[in-house]
C-alpha positions as a Markdown table, in Angstrom:
| # | Residue | x | y | z |
|---|---|---|---|---|
| 1 | Met | 12.0 | -14.9 | -7.8 |
| 2 | Lys | 12.3 | -12.6 | -10.7 |
| 3 | Arg | 13.7 | -13.1 | -14.2 |
| 4 | Ile | 16.9 | -11.3 | -15.0 |
| 5 | Cys | 16.1 | -8.0 | -16.7 |
| 6 | Thr | 17.9 | -7.5 | -20.0 |
| 7 | Val | 16.6 | -4.1 | -20.9 |
| 8 | Ile | 18.3 | -2.1 | -18.1 |
| 9 | Ala | 21.8 | -0.7 | -18.5 |
| 10 | Ala | 24.2 | -0.3 | -15.6 |
| 11 | Thr | 23.7 | 3.5 | -15.7 |
| 12 | Leu | 20.8 | 2.9 | -14.2 |
| 13 | Val | 2.8 | 10.4 | 6.5 |
| 14 | Leu | 0.7 | 14.6 | 6.1 |
| 15 | Asn | 2.5 | 16.6 | 8.7 |
| 16 | Thr | -0.6 | 17.1 | 10.6 |
| 17 | Thr | -1.1 | 15.8 | 14.1 |
| 18 | Leu | -3.8 | 13.2 | 14.1 |
| 19 | Ala | -5.7 | 11.3 | 16.8 |
| 20 | Leu | -7.7 | 8.8 | 14.9 |
| 21 | Thr | -9.7 | 6.0 | 16.5 |
| 22 | Gln | -10.1 | 3.5 | 13.7 |
| 23 | Pro | -9.2 | -0.2 | 13.0 |
| 24 | Glu | -6.0 | -1.2 | 11.2 |
| 25 | Gln | -8.3 | -2.6 | 8.5 |
| 26 | Ala | -8.7 | 0.7 | 6.8 |
| 27 | Ser | -12.0 | 2.2 | 5.9 |
| 28 | Ala | -13.4 | 3.4 | 2.6 |
| 29 | Ala | -14.0 | 7.1 | 2.1 |
| 30 | Asn | -17.0 | 7.5 | -0.3 |
| 31 | Thr | -14.9 | 6.0 | -3.1 |
| 32 | Asn | -14.6 | 3.2 | -5.7 |
| 33 | Thr | -16.9 | 5.0 | -8.1 |
| 34 | Ala | -14.3 | 5.1 | -10.8 |
| 35 | Asp | -13.7 | 2.4 | -13.4 |
| 36 | Leu | -9.9 | 2.3 | -13.8 |
| 37 | Gln | -10.0 | -0.8 | -16.0 |
| 38 | Leu | -7.0 | -2.3 | -14.3 |
| 39 | Asn | -5.3 | -5.2 | -15.9 |
| 40 | Ala | -4.7 | -6.9 | -12.5 |
| 41 | Ser | -6.2 | -9.7 | -10.4 |
| 42 | Ser | -6.6 | -7.3 | -7.4 |
| 43 | Ala | -5.7 | -3.8 | -6.4 |
| 44 | Ile | -6.1 | -1.2 | -3.7 |
| 45 | Leu | -5.2 | 2.5 | -3.1 |
| 46 | Met | -4.7 | 3.7 | 0.4 |
| 47 | Glu | -3.9 | 7.1 | 2.0 |
| 48 | Ala | -1.0 | 6.4 | 4.3 |
| 49 | Thr | -1.6 | 8.8 | 7.2 |
| 50 | Thr | -5.3 | 8.0 | 7.8 |
| 51 | Gly | -5.4 | 4.5 | 6.3 |
| 52 | Gln | -8.4 | 5.6 | 4.2 |
| 53 | Ile | -9.2 | 3.4 | 1.2 |
| 54 | Leu | -9.6 | 5.5 | -2.0 |
| 55 | Tyr | -10.0 | 2.7 | -4.4 |
| 56 | Glu | -10.2 | -1.1 | -4.3 |
| 57 | Phe | -10.8 | -4.0 | -6.6 |
| 58 | Asn | -10.9 | -7.6 | -5.3 |
| 59 | Ala | -8.8 | -6.2 | -2.5 |
| 60 | Asp | -9.6 | -9.0 | -0.1 |
| 61 | Gln | -8.7 | -11.9 | -2.4 |
| 62 | Ala | -5.7 | -13.9 | -0.9 |
| 63 | Leu | -3.0 | -14.4 | -3.6 |
| 64 | Pro | 0.6 | -15.3 | -3.6 |
| 65 | Pro | 2.5 | -12.0 | -3.2 |
| 66 | Ala | 6.0 | -13.2 | -4.3 |
| 67 | Ser | 8.7 | -10.8 | -3.1 |
| 68 | Met | 6.2 | -8.3 | -1.7 |
| 69 | Ala | 6.3 | -10.6 | 1.3 |
| 70 | Lys | 9.7 | -9.1 | 2.0 |
| 71 | Met | 7.9 | -6.0 | 3.2 |
| 72 | Met | 7.2 | -7.8 | 6.5 |
| 73 | Thr | 10.8 | -8.8 | 6.7 |
| 74 | Glu | 11.8 | -5.2 | 6.1 |
| 75 | Tyr | 9.5 | -4.2 | 8.9 |
| 76 | Leu | 10.8 | -6.7 | 11.4 |
| 77 | Val | 14.5 | -6.0 | 10.6 |
| 78 | Met | 14.0 | -2.3 | 10.8 |
| 79 | Asp | 12.0 | -2.7 | 14.0 |
| 80 | Ala | 15.0 | -4.5 | 15.5 |
| 81 | Val | 17.4 | -1.8 | 14.3 |
| 82 | Asn | 15.3 | 1.1 | 15.5 |
| 83 | Ser | 14.7 | -0.6 | 18.9 |
| 84 | Gly | 18.5 | -1.2 | 19.3 |
| 85 | Lys | 18.3 | -5.0 | 19.3 |
| 86 | Ile | 20.7 | -5.0 | 16.3 |
| 87 | Gln | 22.9 | -2.4 | 14.7 |
| 88 | Leu | 23.3 | -1.6 | 11.0 |
| 89 | Ser | 27.0 | -2.2 | 11.4 |
| 90 | Asp | 26.5 | -5.7 | 12.8 |
| 91 | Met | 28.0 | -8.5 | 10.6 |
| 92 | Val | 25.6 | -11.1 | 9.2 |
| 93 | Asn | 26.7 | -14.5 | 8.2 |
| 94 | Thr | 25.5 | -16.3 | 5.0 |
| 95 | Thr | 24.2 | -19.8 | 6.0 |
| 96 | Glu | 23.7 | -22.8 | 3.7 |
| 97 | Ala | 20.0 | -22.0 | 3.5 |
| 98 | Ala | 20.8 | -18.4 | 2.4 |
| 99 | Ser | 23.5 | -19.3 | -0.1 |
| 100 | Asp | 21.2 | -22.0 | -1.6 |
| 101 | Ala | 18.4 | -19.6 | -2.3 |
| 102 | Ile | 17.2 | -19.4 | -5.9 |
| 103 | Gly | 15.7 | -16.5 | -7.7 |
| 104 | Ser | 16.6 | -12.8 | -7.4 |
| 105 | Gly | 19.9 | -12.0 | -5.7 |
| 106 | Gln | 22.4 | -14.9 | -5.7 |
| 107 | Leu | 25.0 | -12.5 | -4.4 |
| 108 | Leu | 26.3 | -14.4 | -1.4 |
| 109 | Ala | 28.6 | -17.4 | -1.0 |
| 110 | Leu | 28.4 | -19.8 | 1.9 |
| 111 | Asn | 29.8 | -18.2 | 5.1 |
| 112 | Glu | 30.3 | -14.8 | 3.4 |
| 113 | Gln | 29.6 | -11.9 | 5.8 |
| 114 | Ala | 28.2 | -8.5 | 5.2 |
| 115 | Thr | 26.7 | -5.8 | 7.4 |
| 116 | Val | 23.0 | -5.5 | 8.3 |
| 117 | Asp | 23.0 | -2.3 | 6.3 |
| 118 | Asn | 24.4 | -4.0 | 3.1 |
| 119 | Met | 22.1 | -7.0 | 3.5 |
| 120 | Phe | 19.1 | -4.7 | 4.0 |
| 121 | Ala | 20.1 | -2.7 | 0.9 |
| 122 | Ala | 20.4 | -6.0 | -1.1 |
| 123 | Met | 16.9 | -7.0 | 0.0 |
| 124 | Ser | 15.2 | -3.7 | -0.5 |
| 125 | Ile | 16.9 | -2.6 | -3.8 |
| 126 | Tyr | 17.7 | -5.9 | -5.5 |
| 127 | Ser | 15.1 | -8.2 | -3.8 |
| 128 | Ser | 18.0 | -10.5 | -2.9 |
| 129 | Asn | 16.6 | -13.8 | -1.5 |
| 130 | Asp | 19.9 | -14.8 | -0.1 |
| 131 | Ala | 20.4 | -11.6 | 1.8 |
| 132 | Thr | 16.8 | -11.7 | 3.0 |
| 133 | Ile | 17.2 | -15.2 | 4.4 |
| 134 | Ala | 20.5 | -14.3 | 6.0 |
| 135 | Leu | 18.9 | -11.4 | 7.8 |
| 136 | Ala | 15.9 | -13.6 | 8.9 |
| 137 | Glu | 18.3 | -16.2 | 10.4 |
| 138 | His | 20.4 | -13.5 | 12.0 |
| 139 | Leu | 17.3 | -12.2 | 13.9 |
| 140 | Ala | 15.5 | -15.4 | 14.7 |
| 141 | Gly | 18.0 | -18.2 | 14.5 |
| 142 | Ser | 16.2 | -19.9 | 11.6 |
| 143 | Glu | 14.0 | -18.8 | 8.8 |
| 144 | Glu | 11.1 | -20.9 | 10.0 |
| 145 | Ala | 11.3 | -19.2 | 13.4 |
| 146 | Phe | 11.4 | -15.9 | 11.6 |
| 147 | Ala | 8.3 | -16.9 | 9.6 |
| 148 | Lys | 6.5 | -17.4 | 12.9 |
| 149 | Leu | 7.4 | -13.9 | 14.0 |
| 150 | Met | 6.0 | -12.7 | 10.7 |
| 151 | Asn | 2.7 | -14.4 | 11.3 |
| 152 | Glu | 2.6 | -13.0 | 14.8 |
| 153 | Lys | 3.1 | -9.5 | 13.5 |
| 154 | Ala | 0.4 | -10.2 | 10.8 |
| 155 | Lys | -2.1 | -10.8 | 13.6 |
| 156 | Glu | -0.9 | -7.7 | 15.5 |
| 157 | Phe | -1.5 | -5.7 | 12.3 |
| 158 | Gly | -4.9 | -7.1 | 11.9 |
| 159 | Leu | -4.3 | -8.8 | 8.5 |
| 160 | Ser | -6.9 | -11.0 | 7.0 |
| 161 | Pro | -7.3 | -14.6 | 8.3 |
| 162 | Glu | -5.9 | -15.9 | 5.0 |
| 163 | Ala | -2.6 | -14.0 | 5.4 |
| 164 | Asn | 0.2 | -16.4 | 5.9 |
| 165 | Phe | 4.0 | -16.4 | 5.7 |
| 166 | Ile | 6.1 | -19.5 | 5.4 |
| 167 | Asn | 9.4 | -17.8 | 4.8 |
| 168 | Ser | 11.1 | -14.3 | 4.7 |
| 169 | Thr | 11.2 | -14.1 | 0.9 |
| 170 | Gly | 7.9 | -15.0 | -0.7 |
| 171 | Leu | 9.4 | -18.1 | -2.4 |
| 172 | Ser | 7.1 | -21.0 | -2.8 |
| 173 | Arg | 7.5 | -24.2 | -0.7 |
| 174 | Ala | 8.7 | -26.0 | -3.8 |
| 175 | Asp | 11.3 | -23.4 | -4.5 |
| 176 | Met | 12.7 | -23.7 | -1.0 |
| 177 | Gly | 13.6 | -27.4 | -1.6 |
| 178 | Lys | 15.1 | -29.1 | 1.5 |
| 179 | His | 14.9 | -25.8 | 3.4 |
| 180 | Ala | 11.1 | -25.7 | 3.3 |
| 181 | Pro | 9.5 | -25.2 | 6.8 |
| 182 | Lys | 8.3 | -28.2 | 8.8 |
| 183 | Glu | 5.9 | -26.6 | 11.2 |
| 184 | Val | 4.6 | -23.6 | 9.3 |
| 185 | Gln | 2.0 | -24.9 | 6.9 |
| 186 | Gly | 0.6 | -23.8 | 3.5 |
| 187 | Glu | 2.1 | -21.1 | 1.2 |
| 188 | Thr | 2.7 | -17.4 | 1.6 |
| 189 | Met | -0.5 | -15.6 | 0.9 |
| 190 | Leu | -1.6 | -12.0 | 1.1 |
| 191 | Ser | -4.5 | -9.9 | -0.1 |
| 192 | Ala | -3.9 | -6.5 | -1.7 |
| 193 | Arg | -5.4 | -4.9 | 1.5 |
| 194 | Asp | -2.9 | -6.9 | 3.6 |
| 195 | Ala | 0.0 | -5.7 | 1.5 |
| 196 | Ala | -1.2 | -2.1 | 1.9 |
| 197 | Ile | -1.5 | -2.4 | 5.7 |
| 198 | Ile | 2.1 | -3.8 | 5.9 |
| 199 | Ala | 3.3 | -0.9 | 3.8 |
| 200 | Arg | 1.4 | 1.6 | 5.9 |
| 201 | Asn | 3.1 | 0.2 | 9.0 |
| 202 | Ile | 6.5 | 0.5 | 7.4 |
| 203 | Ile | 5.9 | 4.1 | 6.4 |
| 204 | Thr | 4.3 | 5.3 | 9.7 |
| 205 | Lys | 6.7 | 3.4 | 12.1 |
| 206 | His | 9.9 | 2.8 | 10.1 |
| 207 | Lys | 10.0 | 5.4 | 7.4 |
| 208 | Asn | 13.7 | 5.2 | 7.2 |
| 209 | Thr | 13.1 | 2.0 | 5.2 |
| 210 | Leu | 12.3 | 4.3 | 2.3 |
| 211 | Asp | 15.9 | 5.6 | 2.4 |
| 212 | Tyr | 16.8 | 2.2 | 0.9 |
| 213 | Thr | 13.8 | 1.5 | -1.3 |
| 214 | Lys | 14.3 | 4.8 | -3.2 |
| 215 | Ile | 17.8 | 4.0 | -4.3 |
| 216 | Pro | 18.0 | 3.2 | -8.1 |
| 217 | Thr | 21.4 | 1.5 | -8.0 |
| 218 | Arg | 24.0 | 0.5 | -5.4 |
| 219 | Lys | 27.0 | -1.7 | -5.4 |
| 220 | Phe | 26.9 | -4.6 | -2.9 |
| 221 | Arg | 30.7 | -4.8 | -2.8 |
| 222 | Glu | 33.0 | -2.0 | -3.8 |
| 223 | Lys | 34.9 | -4.3 | -6.1 |
| 224 | Asp | 31.7 | -5.5 | -7.9 |
| 225 | Pro | 31.8 | -4.5 | -11.6 |
| 226 | Glu | 28.1 | -3.7 | -11.8 |
| 227 | Pro | 25.7 | -2.3 | -9.2 |
| 228 | Met | 22.5 | -3.8 | -7.9 |
| 229 | Val | 19.7 | -2.3 | -10.0 |
| 230 | Asn | 16.4 | -1.6 | -8.3 |
| 231 | Trp | 13.5 | -3.6 | -9.7 |
| 232 | Asn | 11.2 | -0.7 | -9.1 |
| 233 | Trp | 11.2 | 1.2 | -12.5 |
| 234 | Met | 8.9 | 3.9 | -11.2 |
| 235 | Leu | 11.4 | 5.5 | -8.8 |
| 236 | Ala | 11.3 | 9.3 | -9.1 |
| 237 | Asp | 15.1 | 9.3 | -9.5 |
| 238 | Asn | 14.8 | 7.2 | -12.7 |
| 239 | Lys | 13.7 | 10.3 | -14.5 |
| 240 | Ser | 17.3 | 10.8 | -15.7 |
| 241 | Asn | 17.7 | 7.2 | -16.8 |
| 242 | Lys | 17.2 | 6.9 | -20.5 |
| 243 | Tyr | 15.8 | 3.4 | -20.2 |
| 244 | Leu | 13.4 | 4.0 | -17.4 |
| 245 | Ala | 12.5 | 7.7 | -17.6 |
| 246 | Lys | 9.1 | 6.9 | -19.1 |
| 247 | Tyr | 8.2 | 4.9 | -16.0 |
| 248 | Ala | 9.5 | 7.4 | -13.4 |
| 249 | Tyr | 6.8 | 8.9 | -11.2 |
| 250 | Glu | 7.1 | 12.1 | -9.3 |
| 251 | Gly | 7.3 | 11.6 | -5.6 |
| 252 | Leu | 7.6 | 7.8 | -5.8 |
| 253 | Asp | 10.2 | 6.3 | -3.4 |
| 254 | Gly | 9.1 | 2.7 | -2.7 |
| 255 | Leu | 8.2 | 0.1 | -1.9 |
| 256 | Lys | 8.4 | -3.5 | -3.2 |
| 257 | Thr | 8.0 | -5.5 | -6.4 |
| 258 | Gly | 7.3 | -9.2 | -6.7 |
| 259 | His | 7.3 | -11.9 | -9.3 |
| 260 | Thr | 6.8 | -15.7 | -9.5 |
| 261 | Arg | 5.1 | -17.8 | -12.1 |
| 262 | Glu | 2.2 | -18.3 | -9.6 |
| 263 | Ala | 1.9 | -14.7 | -8.5 |
| 264 | Lys | 2.7 | -13.1 | -11.9 |
| 265 | Tyr | 3.8 | -9.5 | -11.5 |
| 266 | Cys | 3.0 | -7.6 | -8.4 |
| 267 | Phe | 3.9 | -4.2 | -7.0 |
| 268 | Thr | 3.3 | -2.2 | -3.8 |
| 269 | Gly | 4.2 | 1.4 | -4.5 |
| 270 | Thr | 4.1 | 4.6 | -2.5 |
| 271 | Ala | 4.5 | 8.2 | -3.6 |
| 272 | Glu | 4.1 | 11.6 | -1.8 |
| 273 | Arg | 3.0 | 14.8 | -3.4 |
| 274 | Asn | 2.2 | 18.1 | -1.6 |
| 275 | Gly | 2.1 | 16.4 | 1.7 |
| 276 | Leu | -0.3 | 13.6 | 0.5 |
| 277 | Arg | 1.2 | 10.1 | 0.6 |
| 278 | Leu | -0.5 | 7.3 | -1.2 |
| 279 | Ile | 0.0 | 3.5 | -1.1 |
| 280 | Ser | -0.9 | 1.4 | -4.1 |
| 281 | Val | -1.0 | -2.3 | -4.6 |
| 282 | Val | -1.5 | -4.3 | -7.8 |
| 283 | Met | -1.3 | -8.1 | -7.8 |
| 284 | Gly | -1.4 | -10.6 | -10.7 |
| 285 | Thr | -0.6 | -8.3 | -13.6 |
| 286 | Pro | 0.5 | -10.2 | -16.8 |
| 287 | Arg | 3.8 | -8.5 | -17.7 |
| 288 | Glu | 6.7 | -6.8 | -16.0 |
| 289 | Glu | 5.8 | -3.4 | -17.2 |
| 290 | Ser | 2.1 | -3.9 | -16.5 |
| 291 | Arg | 2.5 | -3.6 | -12.7 |
| 292 | Phe | 4.0 | -0.1 | -13.2 |
| 293 | Leu | 1.4 | 1.0 | -15.8 |
| 294 | Glu | -1.5 | -0.1 | -13.6 |
| 295 | Thr | 0.2 | 1.5 | -10.6 |
| 296 | Arg | 0.3 | 4.8 | -12.5 |
| 297 | Lys | -3.4 | 4.6 | -13.1 |
| 298 | Leu | -4.1 | 4.1 | -9.3 |
| 299 | Leu | -1.7 | 6.9 | -8.2 |
| 300 | Asp | -3.0 | 9.3 | -10.8 |
| 301 | Tyr | -6.5 | 8.6 | -9.7 |
| 302 | Gly | -5.6 | 9.3 | -6.1 |
| 303 | Phe | -3.6 | 12.5 | -6.6 |
| 304 | Asn | -6.0 | 13.9 | -9.3 |
| 305 | Asn | -9.2 | 13.4 | -7.3 |
| 306 | Phe | -8.5 | 13.5 | -3.6 |
| 307 | Glu | -7.1 | 16.1 | -1.1 |
| 308 | Ala | -6.5 | 16.4 | 2.6 |
| 309 | Lys | -9.3 | 18.2 | 4.4 |
| 310 | Thr | -8.6 | 19.7 | 7.9 |
| 311 | Val | -11.8 | 19.0 | 9.7 |
| 312 | Leu | -10.7 | 20.0 | 13.2 |
| 313 | Thr | -7.8 | 22.1 | 14.4 |
| 314 | Ala | -5.8 | 21.5 | 17.6 |
| 315 | Lys | -6.9 | 23.4 | 20.7 |
| 316 | Ser | -10.2 | 24.5 | 19.2 |
| 317 | Glu | -13.8 | 24.5 | 20.6 |
| 318 | Ile | -16.6 | 22.2 | 19.5 |
| 319 | Asp | -19.8 | 24.3 | 19.2 |
| 320 | Ser | -22.0 | 21.4 | 20.6 |
| 321 | Leu | -19.8 | 21.0 | 23.7 |
| 322 | Lys | -17.8 | 23.9 | 24.9 |
| 323 | Ala | -17.7 | 22.8 | 28.6 |
| 324 | Val | -18.3 | 19.7 | 30.7 |
| 325 | Asn | -19.8 | 19.4 | 34.2 |
| 326 | Ile | -17.4 | 18.4 | 37.0 |
| 327 | Lys | -18.4 | 16.8 | 40.3 |
| 328 | Lys | -17.0 | 17.8 | 43.7 |
| 329 | Gly | -14.9 | 20.6 | 42.2 |
| 330 | Val | -14.4 | 24.2 | 43.2 |
| 331 | Glu | -15.8 | 25.0 | 39.8 |
| 332 | Leu | -18.8 | 23.1 | 38.5 |
| 333 | Gln | -17.7 | 23.2 | 34.8 |
| 334 | Val | -14.5 | 23.3 | 32.8 |
| 335 | Ser | -14.1 | 24.5 | 29.2 |
| 336 | Val | -12.8 | 22.0 | 26.7 |
| 337 | Val | -10.9 | 22.0 | 23.4 |
| 338 | Thr | -9.6 | 19.4 | 21.0 |
| 339 | Glu | -6.4 | 17.8 | 22.0 |
| 340 | Thr | -5.2 | 17.5 | 18.4 |
| 341 | Gly | -6.3 | 18.3 | 14.9 |
| 342 | Leu | -8.0 | 15.9 | 12.5 |
| 343 | Thr | -7.3 | 15.7 | 8.8 |
| 344 | Leu | -9.2 | 13.4 | 6.5 |
| 345 | Ile | -8.9 | 12.5 | 2.9 |
| 346 | Ala | -11.9 | 13.4 | 0.7 |
| 347 | Lys | -12.7 | 13.9 | -3.0 |
| 348 | Lys | -11.8 | 17.4 | -4.1 |
| 349 | Gly | -14.7 | 19.7 | -3.7 |
| 350 | Thr | -16.4 | 17.8 | -1.0 |
| 351 | Pro | -18.7 | 20.2 | 0.9 |
| 352 | Ala | -18.1 | 20.9 | 4.5 |
| 353 | Asp | -21.5 | 19.6 | 5.6 |
| 354 | Gln | -20.4 | 16.1 | 4.6 |
| 355 | Phe | -18.3 | 16.0 | 7.8 |
| 356 | Gln | -20.7 | 15.6 | 10.7 |
| 357 | Val | -19.1 | 16.8 | 14.0 |
| 358 | Ser | -20.5 | 15.8 | 17.4 |
| 359 | Ala | -19.1 | 15.7 | 20.9 |
| 360 | Ala | -19.8 | 14.0 | 24.3 |
| 361 | Ala | -18.4 | 14.2 | 27.8 |
| 362 | Leu | -16.9 | 11.1 | 29.5 |
| 363 | Glu | -18.9 | 9.2 | 32.0 |
| 364 | Glu | -19.7 | 11.1 | 35.3 |
| 365 | Asp | -17.5 | 8.9 | 37.4 |
| 366 | Lys | -14.5 | 10.0 | 35.3 |
| 367 | Leu | -15.3 | 13.7 | 35.7 |
| 368 | Ile | -14.7 | 14.1 | 39.5 |
| 369 | Ala | -12.3 | 16.8 | 40.8 |
| 370 | Pro | -9.5 | 17.2 | 40.9 |
| 371 | Ile | -9.1 | 17.7 | 37.2 |
| 372 | Glu | -5.7 | 18.5 | 35.7 |
| 373 | Lys | -5.2 | 21.0 | 32.8 |
| 374 | Gly | -5.0 | 19.0 | 29.6 |
| 375 | Gln | -6.8 | 15.9 | 31.1 |
| 376 | Val | -9.1 | 14.1 | 28.7 |
| 377 | Val | -12.7 | 14.8 | 29.6 |
| 378 | Gly | -14.6 | 14.0 | 26.4 |
| 379 | Lys | -14.5 | 12.9 | 22.8 |
| 380 | Ala | -15.3 | 14.8 | 19.6 |
| 381 | Lys | -16.5 | 12.5 | 16.7 |
| 382 | Val | -16.4 | 13.2 | 13.0 |
| 383 | Ser | -18.6 | 11.0 | 10.8 |
| 384 | Phe | -17.6 | 10.9 | 7.1 |
| 385 | Gly | -18.1 | 8.3 | 4.4 |
| 386 | Gly | -19.7 | 5.8 | 6.7 |
| 387 | Gln | -16.8 | 5.8 | 9.1 |
| 388 | Asp | -16.3 | 7.5 | 12.5 |
| 389 | Tyr | -13.1 | 9.2 | 13.6 |
| 390 | Ser | -12.5 | 10.6 | 17.1 |
| 391 | Val | -10.3 | 13.2 | 18.8 |
| 392 | Asn | -9.9 | 13.7 | 22.5 |
| 393 | Leu | -11.4 | 16.8 | 24.3 |
| 394 | Ile | -9.2 | 18.1 | 27.1 |
| 395 | Ala | -9.7 | 20.5 | 30.0 |
| 396 | Thr | -8.4 | 24.0 | 29.3 |
| 397 | Glu | -7.6 | 24.6 | 33.0 |
| 398 | Ala | -7.3 | 22.7 | 36.3 |
| 399 | Val | -10.3 | 22.2 | 38.6 |
| 400 | Glu | -9.4 | 21.8 | 42.3 |
| 401 | Lys | -11.4 | 19.5 | 44.5 |
| 402 | Ala | -13.8 | 21.5 | 46.7 |
| 403 | Gly | -13.4 | 21.3 | 50.5 |
| 404 | Trp | -16.0 | 19.6 | 52.7 |
| 405 | Phe | -17.5 | 22.9 | 53.9 |
| 406 | Arg | -18.2 | 24.1 | 50.3 |
| 407 | Leu | -19.6 | 20.6 | 49.4 |
| 408 | Phe | -21.8 | 20.7 | 52.5 |
| 409 | Phe | -23.5 | 24.0 | 51.7 |
| 410 | Arg | -23.7 | 23.1 | 48.0 |
| 411 | Ala | -25.6 | 20.0 | 49.1 |
| 412 | Ile | -28.0 | 22.1 | 51.2 |
| 413 | Lys | -28.6 | 24.4 | 48.3 |
| 414 | Asp | -29.2 | 21.6 | 45.9 |
| 415 | Phe | -31.7 | 20.0 | 48.4 |
| 416 | Phe | -33.8 | 23.2 | 48.6 |
| 417 | Val | -33.6 | 23.8 | 44.9 |
| 418 | Asp | -34.8 | 20.2 | 44.2 |
| 419 | Thr | -37.6 | 20.6 | 46.9 |
| 420 | Ile | -38.9 | 23.9 | 45.4 |
| 421 | Ser | -38.7 | 22.5 | 41.9 |
| 422 | Gly | -40.7 | 19.4 | 43.0 |
| 423 | Ser | -43.3 | 21.5 | 44.7 |
| 424 | Lys | -43.8 | 23.6 | 41.6 |
């Protein structure tokens, strides 16, 4: 999967509450005006919390992702851990398919056992194919069954129609040899946008994965003479490594490299600075260091040119809709405020009038008393960069249902008001 690196010595989501209504296929935010002159087949830069796209180049071209495919394996394994289906302390057996795996790793012997924690570390730090396959088989019974789970999750994430997984590692069908799948067809393919969406799901739902991906070195077995060395040269903690210090990037703690002859050199990176977390993807770079140099261009562009803008704050009024009408209530109206805040990513210096705020009440049949305090009674919409984002509007107080006597006399009043208005 990767060539053995000879130059490395052994010393080697915004904390703002959001309520966004948007598709998983993230939207652009008045961007892509820069010419970064990337030496890559495709690339994308995404803000992790909102999913906004800050830059893209051939981002929808399906390409072999190599070991970046392991991000989906990381997600599914951590999903099983965090849901309690498996434990980090569970022992995982090394099957024939795992021990036969070529490429990066080659740590495990047939029937050797290790904990889920250690296997996950080998996959996330050292891109170990054997550990990855062992985990896949532990979860699904076979790697092909696991690949089917990967493809199901791809549809759930809203990945492109071309997105396809044939195994847990990103190895080609030819490299799998006799262990190649029989029912799952084709080759593993992802676009840069697909890779960014997978990374965003990891970060937003299973952020503890970064506790592994940020580790520069770790021994697989205590008795091993040398540690596993992370293929990610840009890790922030590499700043003290004399061989990799020039690649280290402030705030970078993941996520996954990849390399095969067909894929060339790929990298999905993520870094956080001042509460802003970015996800970058480069695919098809020509050399090993190229993927990190091109990633630096992307991340520098993002951090230097964009910032988080708080458009709405939680529990605040919207000028265009401060109250909504209630039917059959003791009160005829109820005041409304935003349920949560809304923060978007915009170019630095973007004027406030670029964020168009509007609001609307729910349909009348959903605004019938009784109304509870905090009940959703409307929507606030923010239009920016050709995309709409929404936040719920909630009632600030309860509205009790009016009794029949009150409703009767209210109906009489309304009748005479309508009659007089009609006469005029």
